[in-house]
PDB file of N, CA, C and O in Angstrom:
ATOM      1  N   UNK A   1      54.313  79.470  15.064  1.00  0.00           N
ATOM      2  CA  UNK A   1      54.154  78.221  15.763  1.00  0.00           C
ATOM      3  C   UNK A   1      55.084  78.191  16.966  1.00  0.00           C
ATOM      4  O   UNK A   1      56.208  78.690  16.909  1.00  0.00           O
ATOM      5  N   UNK A   2      54.621  77.620  18.016  1.00  0.00           N
ATOM      6  CA  UNK A   2      55.386  77.583  19.241  1.00  0.00           C
ATOM      7  C   UNK A   2      56.407  76.447  19.215  1.00  0.00           C
ATOM      8  O   UNK A   2      56.081  75.326  18.823  1.00  0.00           O
ATOM      9  N   UNK A   3      57.617  76.728  19.622  1.00  0.00           N
ATOM     10  CA  UNK A   3      58.665  75.701  19.679  1.00  0.00           C
ATOM     11  C   UNK A   3      58.501  74.884  20.944  1.00  0.00           C
ATOM     12  O   UNK A   3      58.337  75.427  22.037  1.00  0.00           O
ATOM     13  N   UNK A   4      58.548  73.603  20.784  1.00  0.00           N
ATOM     14  CA  UNK A   4      58.469  72.722  21.940  1.00  0.00           C
ATOM     15  C   UNK A   4      59.873  72.327  22.332  1.00  0.00           C
ATOM     16  O   UNK A   4      60.611  71.759  21.527  1.00  0.00           O
ATOM     17  N   UNK A   5      60.240  72.617  23.538  1.00  0.00           N
ATOM     18  CA  UNK A   5      61.572  72.258  24.003  1.00  0.00           C
ATOM     19  C   UNK A   5      61.519  70.906  24.690  1.00  0.00           C
ATOM     20  O   UNK A   5      60.557  70.578  25.384  1.00  0.00           O
ATOM     21  N   UNK A   6      62.553  70.145  24.485  1.00  0.00           N
ATOM     22  CA  UNK A   6      62.647  68.834  25.124  1.00  0.00           C
ATOM     23  C   UNK A   6      62.867  69.010  26.610  1.00  0.00           C
ATOM     24  O   UNK A   6      63.657  69.845  27.051  1.00  0.00           O
ATOM     25  N   UNK A   7      62.155  68.209  27.366  1.00  0.00           N
ATOM     26  CA  UNK A   7      62.337  68.255  28.809  1.00  0.00           C
ATOM     27  C   UNK A   7      63.567  67.443  29.186  1.00  0.00           C
ATOM     28  O   UNK A   7      63.948  66.498  28.495  1.00  0.00           O
ATOM     29  N   UNK A   8      64.158  67.823  30.264  1.00  0.00           N
ATOM     30  CA  UNK A   8      65.317  67.099  30.768  1.00  0.00           C
ATOM     31  C   UNK A   8      64.859  65.762  31.316  1.00  0.00           C
ATOM     32  O   UNK A   8      63.843  65.684  32.007  1.00  0.00           O
ATOM     33  N   UNK A   9      65.608  64.702  31.009  1.00  0.00           N
ATOM     34  CA  UNK A   9      65.250  63.371  31.470  1.00  0.00           C
ATOM     35  C   UNK A   9      65.498  63.292  32.964  1.00  0.00           C
ATOM     36  O   UNK A   9      66.607  63.529  33.445  1.00  0.00           O
ATOM     37  N   UNK A  10      64.447  62.956  33.682  1.00  0.00           N
ATOM     38  CA  UNK A  10      64.545  62.851  35.133  1.00  0.00           C
ATOM     39  C   UNK A  10      64.462  61.393  35.524  1.00  0.00           C
ATOM     40  O   UNK A  10      63.933  60.566  34.781  1.00  0.00           O
ATOM     41  N   UNK A  11      64.969  61.096  36.654  1.00  0.00           N
ATOM     42  CA  UNK A  11      64.875  59.738  37.166  1.00  0.00           C
ATOM     43  C   UNK A  11      66.118  58.930  36.873  1.00  0.00           C
ATOM     44  O   UNK A  11      66.660  58.956  35.768  1.00  0.00           O
ATOM     45  N   UNK A  12      66.548  58.222  37.878  1.00  0.00           N
ATOM     46  CA  UNK A  12      67.780  57.431  37.770  1.00  0.00           C
ATOM     47  C   UNK A  12      67.651  56.338  36.712  1.00  0.00           C
ATOM     48  O   UNK A  12      68.566  56.139  35.913  1.00  0.00           O
ATOM     49  N   UNK A  13      66.519  55.627  36.702  1.00  0.00           N
ATOM     50  CA  UNK A  13      66.383  54.488  35.798  1.00  0.00           C
ATOM     51  C   UNK A  13      66.191  54.920  34.343  1.00  0.00           C
ATOM     52  O   UNK A  13      66.647  54.235  33.426  1.00  0.00           O
ATOM     53  N   UNK A  14      65.528  56.036  34.133  1.00  0.00           N
ATOM     54  CA  UNK A  14      65.388  56.544  32.764  1.00  0.00           C
ATOM     55  C   UNK A  14      66.734  56.960  32.197  1.00  0.00           C
ATOM     56  O   UNK A  14      67.018  56.711  31.025  1.00  0.00           O
ATOM     57  N   UNK A  15      67.562  57.589  33.016  1.00  0.00           N
ATOM     58  CA  UNK A  15      68.906  57.964  32.564  1.00  0.00           C
ATOM     59  C   UNK A  15      69.730  56.729  32.248  1.00  0.00           C
ATOM     60  O   UNK A  15      70.438  56.676  31.242  1.00  0.00           O
ATOM     61  N   UNK A  16      69.628  55.733  33.125  1.00  0.00           N
ATOM     62  CA  UNK A  16      70.379  54.496  32.918  1.00  0.00           C
ATOM     63  C   UNK A  16      69.923  53.797  31.636  1.00  0.00           C
ATOM     64  O   UNK A  16      70.744  53.283  30.876  1.00  0.00           O
ATOM     65  N   UNK A  17      68.607  53.781  31.402  1.00  0.00           N
ATOM     66  CA  UNK A  17      68.073  53.157  30.199  1.00  0.00           C
ATOM     67  C   UNK A  17      68.588  53.871  28.950  1.00  0.00           C
ATOM     68  O   UNK A  17      68.952  53.228  27.965  1.00  0.00           O
ATOM     69  N   UNK A  18      68.615  55.192  28.996  1.00  0.00           N
ATOM     70  CA  UNK A  18      69.079  55.964  27.852  1.00  0.00           C
ATOM     71  C   UNK A  18      70.556  55.707  27.561  1.00  0.00           C
ATOM     72  O   UNK A  18      70.961  55.662  26.400  1.00  0.00           O
ATOM     73  N   UNK A  19      71.350  55.541  28.599  1.00  0.00           N
ATOM     74  CA  UNK A  19      72.781  55.303  28.426  1.00  0.00           C
ATOM     75  C   UNK A  19      73.063  53.895  27.909  1.00  0.00           C
ATOM     76  O   UNK A  19      73.966  53.702  27.096  1.00  0.00           O
ATOM     77  N   UNK A  20      72.297  52.915  28.374  1.00  0.00           N
ATOM     78  CA  UNK A  20      72.571  51.515  28.040  1.00  0.00           C
ATOM     79  C   UNK A  20      71.745  50.999  26.867  1.00  0.00           C
ATOM     80  O   UNK A  20      71.857  49.825  26.513  1.00  0.00           O
ATOM     81  N   UNK A  21      70.928  51.837  26.260  1.00  0.00           N
ATOM     82  CA  UNK A  21      70.070  51.400  25.161  1.00  0.00           C
ATOM     83  C   UNK A  21      70.910  50.981  23.965  1.00  0.00           C
ATOM     84  O   UNK A  21      71.778  51.726  23.510  1.00  0.00           O
ATOM     85  N   UNK A  22      70.642  49.767  23.452  1.00  0.00           N
ATOM     86  CA  UNK A  22      71.369  49.234  22.302  1.00  0.00           C
ATOM     87  C   UNK A  22      70.391  49.057  21.140  1.00  0.00           C
ATOM     88  O   UNK A  22      69.531  48.177  21.181  1.00  0.00           O
ATOM     89  N   UNK A  23      70.516  49.874  20.126  1.00  0.00           N
ATOM     90  CA  UNK A  23      69.559  49.845  19.021  1.00  0.00           C
ATOM     91  C   UNK A  23      69.689  48.578  18.175  1.00  0.00           C
ATOM     92  O   UNK A  23      68.717  48.160  17.545  1.00  0.00           O
ATOM     93  N   UNK A  24      70.869  47.963  18.150  1.00  0.00           N
ATOM     94  CA  UNK A  24      71.027  46.729  17.370  1.00  0.00           C
ATOM     95  C   UNK A  24      70.191  45.601  17.961  1.00  0.00           C
ATOM     96  O   UNK A  24      69.531  44.858  17.235  1.00  0.00           O
ATOM     97  N   UNK A  25      70.225  45.482  19.279  1.00  0.00           N
ATOM     98  CA  UNK A  25      69.444  44.430  19.930  1.00  0.00           C
ATOM     99  C   UNK A  25      67.956  44.740  19.817  1.00  0.00           C
ATOM    100  O   UNK A  25      67.154  43.839  19.571  1.00  0.00           O
ATOM    101  N   UNK A  26      67.579  45.999  19.993  1.00  0.00           N
ATOM    102  CA  UNK A  26      66.162  46.370  19.946  1.00  0.00           C
ATOM    103  C   UNK A  26      65.572  46.130  18.564  1.00  0.00           C
ATOM    104  O   UNK A  26      64.404  45.759  18.449  1.00  0.00           O
ATOM    105  N   UNK A  27      66.356  46.335  17.519  1.00  0.00           N
ATOM    106  CA  UNK A  27      65.825  46.115  16.170  1.00  0.00           C
ATOM    107  C   UNK A  27      65.568  44.642  15.895  1.00  0.00           C
ATOM    108  O   UNK A  27      64.826  44.317  14.969  1.00  0.00           O
ATOM    109  N   UNK A  28      66.154  43.753  16.663  1.00  0.00           N
ATOM    110  CA  UNK A  28      65.904  42.323  16.488  1.00  0.00           C
ATOM    111  C   UNK A  28      64.523  41.932  17.010  1.00  0.00           C
ATOM    112  O   UNK A  28      64.023  40.850  16.702  1.00  0.00           O
ATOM    113  N   UNK A  29      63.910  42.812  17.798  1.00  0.00           N
ATOM    114  CA  UNK A  29      62.566  42.533  18.310  1.00  0.00           C
ATOM    115  C   UNK A  29      61.581  42.370  17.163  1.00  0.00           C
ATOM    116  O   UNK A  29      60.679  41.535  17.239  1.00  0.00           O
ATOM    117  N   UNK A  30      61.739  43.155  16.100  1.00  0.00           N
ATOM    118  CA  UNK A  30      60.848  43.035  14.939  1.00  0.00           C
ATOM    119  C   UNK A  30      60.912  41.637  14.341  1.00  0.00           C
ATOM    120  O   UNK A  30      59.889  41.084  13.937  1.00  0.00           O
ATOM    121  N   UNK A  31      62.107  41.068  14.284  1.00  0.00           N
ATOM    122  CA  UNK A  31      62.262  39.723  13.724  1.00  0.00           C
ATOM    123  C   UNK A  31      61.536  38.686  14.574  1.00  0.00           C
ATOM    124  O   UNK A  31      60.856  37.807  14.045  1.00  0.00           O
ATOM    125  N   UNK A  32      61.679  38.791  15.883  1.00  0.00           N
ATOM    126  CA  UNK A  32      61.030  37.805  16.750  1.00  0.00           C
ATOM    127  C   UNK A  32      59.514  37.959  16.711  1.00  0.00           C
ATOM    128  O   UNK A  32      58.796  36.959  16.714  1.00  0.00           O
ATOM    129  N   UNK A  33      59.015  39.192  16.676  1.00  0.00           N
ATOM    130  CA  UNK A  33      57.572  39.407  16.590  1.00  0.00           C
ATOM    131  C   UNK A  33      57.024  38.857  15.276  1.00  0.00           C
ATOM    132  O   UNK A  33      55.933  38.288  15.251  1.00  0.00           O
ATOM    133  N   UNK A  34      57.766  39.021  14.195  1.00  0.00           N
ATOM    134  CA  UNK A  34      57.350  38.484  12.905  1.00  0.00           C
ATOM    135  C   UNK A  34      57.301  36.965  12.946  1.00  0.00           C
ATOM    136  O   UNK A  34      56.374  36.350  12.419  1.00  0.00           O
ATOM    137  N   UNK A  35      58.308  36.363  13.575  1.00  0.00           N
ATOM    138  CA  UNK A  35      58.359  34.902  13.665  1.00  0.00           C
ATOM    139  C   UNK A  35      57.176  34.365  14.467  1.00  0.00           C
ATOM    140  O   UNK A  35      56.557  33.377  14.071  1.00  0.00           O
ATOM    141  N   UNK A  36      56.859  35.006  15.587  1.00  0.00           N
ATOM    142  CA  UNK A  36      55.708  34.570  16.380  1.00  0.00           C
ATOM    143  C   UNK A  36      54.417  34.711  15.578  1.00  0.00           C
ATOM    144  O   UNK A  36      53.535  33.856  15.662  1.00  0.00           O
ATOM    145  N   UNK A  37      54.305  35.781  14.807  1.00  0.00           N
ATOM    146  CA  UNK A  37      53.119  35.994  13.991  1.00  0.00           C
ATOM    147  C   UNK A  37      52.970  34.904  12.937  1.00  0.00           C
ATOM    148  O   UNK A  37      51.873  34.394  12.709  1.00  0.00           O
ATOM    149  N   UNK A  38      54.077  34.553  12.300  1.00  0.00           N
ATOM    150  CA  UNK A  38      54.050  33.492  11.277  1.00  0.00           C
ATOM    151  C   UNK A  38      53.631  32.164  11.898  1.00  0.00           C
ATOM    152  O   UNK A  38      52.793  31.453  11.342  1.00  0.00           O
ATOM    153  N   UNK A  39      54.207  31.830  13.041  1.00  0.00           N
ATOM    154  CA  UNK A  39      53.861  30.565  13.696  1.00  0.00           C
ATOM    155  C   UNK A  39      52.392  30.523  14.107  1.00  0.00           C
ATOM    156  O   UNK A  39      51.734  29.493  13.960  1.00  0.00           O
ATOM    157  N   UNK A  40      51.884  31.622  14.615  1.00  0.00           N
ATOM    158  CA  UNK A  40      50.489  31.648  15.042  1.00  0.00           C
ATOM    159  C   UNK A  40      49.542  31.519  13.860  1.00  0.00           C
ATOM    160  O   UNK A  40      48.531  30.823  13.952  1.00  0.00           O
ATOM    161  N   UNK A  41      49.857  32.187  12.740  1.00  0.00           N
ATOM    162  CA  UNK A  41      48.994  32.089  11.566  1.00  0.00           C
ATOM    163  C   UNK A  41      49.040  30.699  10.960  1.00  0.00           C
ATOM    164  O   UNK A  41      48.024  30.185  10.491  1.00  0.00           O
ATOM    165  N   UNK A  42      50.214  30.093  10.971  1.00  0.00           N
ATOM    166  CA  UNK A  42      50.405  28.810  10.307  1.00  0.00           C
ATOM    167  C   UNK A  42      49.852  27.633  11.117  1.00  0.00           C
ATOM    168  O   UNK A  42      49.212  26.738  10.566  1.00  0.00           O
ATOM    169  N   UNK A  43      50.105  27.644  12.433  1.00  0.00           N
ATOM    170  CA  UNK A  43      49.766  26.490  13.268  1.00  0.00           C
ATOM    171  C   UNK A  43      48.727  26.793  14.339  1.00  0.00           C
ATOM    172  O   UNK A  43      48.421  25.929  15.161  1.00  0.00           O
ATOM    173  N   UNK A  44      48.188  27.990  14.343  1.00  0.00           N
ATOM    174  CA  UNK A  44      47.188  28.351  15.344  1.00  0.00           C
ATOM    175  C   UNK A  44      47.848  28.851  16.619  1.00  0.00           C
ATOM    176  O   UNK A  44      48.979  28.487  16.939  1.00  0.00           O
ATOM    177  N   UNK A  45      47.113  29.696  17.342  1.00  0.00           N
ATOM    178  CA  UNK A  45      47.716  30.282  18.532  1.00  0.00           C
ATOM    179  C   UNK A  45      47.374  29.515  19.804  1.00  0.00           C
ATOM    180  O   UNK A  45      47.893  29.833  20.874  1.00  0.00           O
ATOM    181  N   UNK A  46      46.521  28.523  19.704  1.00  0.00           N
ATOM    182  CA  UNK A  46      46.148  27.739  20.882  1.00  0.00           C
ATOM    183  C   UNK A  46      47.043  26.516  21.029  1.00  0.00           C
ATOM    184  O   UNK A  46      47.489  25.928  20.043  1.00  0.00           O
ATOM    185  N   UNK A  47      47.292  26.151  22.269  1.00  0.00           N
ATOM    186  CA  UNK A  47      48.042  24.939  22.569  1.00  0.00           C
ATOM    187  C   UNK A  47      47.085  23.902  23.149  1.00  0.00           C
ATOM    188  O   UNK A  47      46.163  24.247  23.888  1.00  0.00           O
ATOM    189  N   UNK A  48      47.300  22.659  22.819  1.00  0.00           N
ATOM    190  CA  UNK A  48      46.424  21.601  23.310  1.00  0.00           C
ATOM    191  C   UNK A  48      46.884  21.046  24.653  1.00  0.00           C
ATOM    192  O   UNK A  48      46.075  20.546  25.434  1.00  0.00           O
ATOM    193  N   UNK A  49      48.170  21.136  24.916  1.00  0.00           N
ATOM    194  CA  UNK A  49      48.719  20.579  26.151  1.00  0.00           C
ATOM    195  C   UNK A  49      48.274  21.410  27.353  1.00  0.00           C
ATOM    196  O   UNK A  49      48.105  22.625  27.257  1.00  0.00           O
ATOM    197  N   UNK A  50      48.090  20.736  28.475  1.00  0.00           N
ATOM    198  CA  UNK A  50      47.666  21.429  29.694  1.00  0.00           C
ATOM    199  C   UNK A  50      48.839  21.724  30.612  1.00  0.00           C
ATOM    200  O   UNK A  50      48.899  22.793  31.220  1.00  0.00           O
ATOM    201  N   UNK A  51      49.754  20.805  30.715  1.00  0.00           N
ATOM    202  CA  UNK A  51      50.904  21.013  31.592  1.00  0.00           C
ATOM    203  C   UNK A  51      51.911  21.929  30.906  1.00  0.00           C
ATOM    204  O   UNK A  51      52.094  21.884  29.690  1.00  0.00           O
ATOM    205  N   UNK A  52      52.557  22.758  31.719  1.00  0.00           N
ATOM    206  CA  UNK A  52      53.514  23.729  31.180  1.00  0.00           C
ATOM    207  C   UNK A  52      54.637  23.033  30.425  1.00  0.00           C
ATOM    208  O   UNK A  52      55.036  23.481  29.350  1.00  0.00           O
ATOM    209  N   UNK A  53      55.143  21.950  30.976  1.00  0.00           N
ATOM    210  CA  UNK A  53      56.241  21.212  30.344  1.00  0.00           C
ATOM    211  C   UNK A  53      55.857  20.725  28.952  1.00  0.00           C
ATOM    212  O   UNK A  53      56.648  20.803  28.012  1.00  0.00           O
ATOM    213  N   UNK A  54      54.647  20.227  28.838  1.00  0.00           N
ATOM    214  CA  UNK A  54      54.178  19.744  27.539  1.00  0.00           C
ATOM    215  C   UNK A  54      53.878  20.896  26.580  1.00  0.00           C
ATOM    216  O   UNK A  54      54.009  20.741  25.366  1.00  0.00           O
ATOM    217  N   UNK A  55      53.475  22.054  27.119  1.00  0.00           N
ATOM    218  CA  UNK A  55      53.262  23.224  26.270  1.00  0.00           C
ATOM    219  C   UNK A  55      54.573  23.682  25.642  1.00  0.00           C
ATOM    220  O   UNK A  55      54.617  24.060  24.472  1.00  0.00           O
ATOM    221  N   UNK A  56      55.640  23.644  26.437  1.00  0.00           N
ATOM    222  CA  UNK A  56      56.962  24.013  25.915  1.00  0.00           C
ATOM    223  C   UNK A  56      57.366  23.047  24.814  1.00  0.00           C
ATOM    224  O   UNK A  56      57.886  23.465  23.780  1.00  0.00           O
ATOM    225  N   UNK A  57      57.130  21.762  25.027  1.00  0.00           N
ATOM    226  CA  UNK A  57      57.453  20.768  23.999  1.00  0.00           C
ATOM    227  C   UNK A  57      56.649  21.017  22.728  1.00  0.00           C
ATOM    228  O   UNK A  57      57.173  20.888  21.621  1.00  0.00           O
ATOM    229  N   UNK A  58      55.386  21.370  22.887  1.00  0.00           N
ATOM    230  CA  UNK A  58      54.534  21.617  21.725  1.00  0.00           C
ATOM    231  C   UNK A  58      55.027  22.823  20.922  1.00  0.00           C
ATOM    232  O   UNK A  58      55.035  22.785  19.691  1.00  0.00           O
ATOM    233  N   UNK A  59      55.432  23.880  21.603  1.00  0.00           N
ATOM    234  CA  UNK A  59      55.947  25.067  20.908  1.00  0.00           C
ATOM    235  C   UNK A  59      57.251  24.727  20.194  1.00  0.00           C
ATOM    236  O   UNK A  59      57.458  25.137  19.052  1.00  0.00           O
ATOM    237  N   UNK A  60      58.129  23.982  20.860  1.00  0.00           N
ATOM    238  CA  UNK A  60      59.385  23.578  20.226  1.00  0.00           C
ATOM    239  C   UNK A  60      59.109  22.731  18.986  1.00  0.00           C
ATOM    240  O   UNK A  60      59.780  22.877  17.964  1.00  0.00           O
ATOM    241  N   UNK A  61      58.127  21.854  19.082  1.00  0.00           N
ATOM    242  CA  UNK A  61      57.767  21.010  17.947  1.00  0.00           C
ATOM    243  C   UNK A  61      57.271  21.855  16.773  1.00  0.00           C
ATOM    244  O   UNK A  61      57.605  21.580  15.621  1.00  0.00           O
ATOM    245  N   UNK A  62      56.475  22.882  17.067  1.00  0.00           N
ATOM    246  CA  UNK A  62      55.980  23.760  16.005  1.00  0.00           C
ATOM    247  C   UNK A  62      57.118  24.527  15.337  1.00  0.00           C
ATOM    248  O   UNK A  62      57.110  24.723  14.122  1.00  0.00           O
ATOM    249  N   UNK A  63      58.091  24.959  16.127  1.00  0.00           N
ATOM    250  CA  UNK A  63      59.229  25.688  15.565  1.00  0.00           C
ATOM    251  C   UNK A  63      60.062  24.761  14.681  1.00  0.00           C
ATOM    252  O   UNK A  63      60.480  25.147  13.590  1.00  0.00           O
ATOM    253  N   UNK A  64      60.300  23.537  15.156  1.00  0.00           N
ATOM    254  CA  UNK A  64      61.060  22.561  14.364  1.00  0.00           C
ATOM    255  C   UNK A  64      60.320  22.243  13.065  1.00  0.00           C
ATOM    256  O   UNK A  64      60.924  22.166  11.995  1.00  0.00           O
ATOM    257  N   UNK A  65      59.018  22.062  13.176  1.00  0.00           N
ATOM    258  CA  UNK A  65      58.208  21.774  11.993  1.00  0.00           C
ATOM    259  C   UNK A  65      58.263  22.928  10.991  1.00  0.00           C
ATOM    260  O   UNK A  65      58.350  22.702   9.784  1.00  0.00           O
ATOM    261  N   UNK A  66      58.212  24.147  11.487  1.00  0.00           N
ATOM    262  CA  UNK A  66      58.311  25.325  10.619  1.00  0.00           C
ATOM    263  C   UNK A  66      59.669  25.371   9.923  1.00  0.00           C
ATOM    264  O   UNK A  66      59.749  25.647   8.726  1.00  0.00           O
ATOM    265  N   UNK A  67      60.741  25.099  10.678  1.00  0.00           N
ATOM    266  CA  UNK A  67      62.088  25.121  10.091  1.00  0.00           C
ATOM    267  C   UNK A  67      62.244  24.034   9.033  1.00  0.00           C
ATOM    268  O   UNK A  67      62.855  24.272   7.991  1.00  0.00           O
ATOM    269  N   UNK A  68      61.701  22.849   9.284  1.00  0.00           N
ATOM    270  CA  UNK A  68      61.757  21.774   8.283  1.00  0.00           C
ATOM    271  C   UNK A  68      60.975  22.154   7.031  1.00  0.00           C
ATOM    272  O   UNK A  68      61.436  21.923   5.913  1.00  0.00           O
ATOM    273  N   UNK A  69      59.800  22.731   7.217  1.00  0.00           N
ATOM    274  CA  UNK A  69      58.983  23.156   6.087  1.00  0.00           C
ATOM    275  C   UNK A  69      59.717  24.203   5.255  1.00  0.00           C
ATOM    276  O   UNK A  69      59.705  24.156   4.025  1.00  0.00           O
ATOM    277  N   UNK A  70      60.354  25.142   5.940  1.00  0.00           N
ATOM    278  CA  UNK A  70      61.109  26.190   5.247  1.00  0.00           C
ATOM    279  C   UNK A  70      62.291  25.601   4.483  1.00  0.00           C
ATOM    280  O   UNK A  70      62.566  25.996   3.350  1.00  0.00           O
ATOM    281  N   UNK A  71      62.991  24.651   5.111  1.00  0.00           N
ATOM    282  CA  UNK A  71      64.130  24.003   4.467  1.00  0.00           C
ATOM    283  C   UNK A  71      63.698  23.225   3.236  1.00  0.00           C
ATOM    284  O   UNK A  71      64.361  23.295   2.202  1.00  0.00           O
ATOM    285  N   UNK A  72      62.605  22.488   3.326  1.00  0.00           N
ATOM    286  CA  UNK A  72      62.117  21.704   2.199  1.00  0.00           C
ATOM    287  C   UNK A  72      61.703  22.610   1.046  1.00  0.00           C
ATOM    288  O   UNK A  72      61.965  22.297  -0.116  1.00  0.00           O
ATOM    289  N   UNK A  73      61.055  23.736   1.363  1.00  0.00           N
ATOM    290  CA  UNK A  73      60.663  24.680   0.306  1.00  0.00           C
ATOM    291  C   UNK A  73      61.879  25.288  -0.387  1.00  0.00           C
ATOM    292  O   UNK A  73      61.833  25.554  -1.588  1.00  0.00           O
ATOM    293  N   UNK A  74      62.965  25.512   0.352  1.00  0.00           N
ATOM    294  CA  UNK A  74      64.172  26.058  -0.248  1.00  0.00           C
ATOM    295  C   UNK A  74      64.858  25.035  -1.152  1.00  0.00           C
ATOM    296  O   UNK A  74      65.406  25.387  -2.197  1.00  0.00           O
ATOM    297  N   UNK A  75      64.822  23.781  -0.746  1.00  0.00           N
ATOM    298  CA  UNK A  75      65.501  22.728  -1.525  1.00  0.00           C
ATOM    299  C   UNK A  75      64.754  22.402  -2.812  1.00  0.00           C
ATOM    300  O   UNK A  75      65.378  22.118  -3.834  1.00  0.00           O
ATOM    301  N   UNK A  76      63.436  22.440  -2.772  1.00  0.00           N
ATOM    302  CA  UNK A  76      62.661  22.061  -3.946  1.00  0.00           C
ATOM    303  C   UNK A  76      62.001  23.258  -4.467  1.00  0.00           C
ATOM    304  O   UNK A  76      61.285  23.183  -5.465  1.00  0.00           O
TER     305      UNK A  76
END
């Protein structure tokens, strides 16, 4: 079988990304993606508000509602 050798990383930004990459922060992406998935399944992925400001309020309301629901389930 032929050995595949790793190519040297070229490009200023790729080198910079490799040096500054933080695996602790990147692993938190899974948590946020899971949270968005839970919210979409539970409350639907569509927003009813038309204005951006009201859409932000609606998303915040859904997050607060989810946190309250989670808290109530833990207490009882």
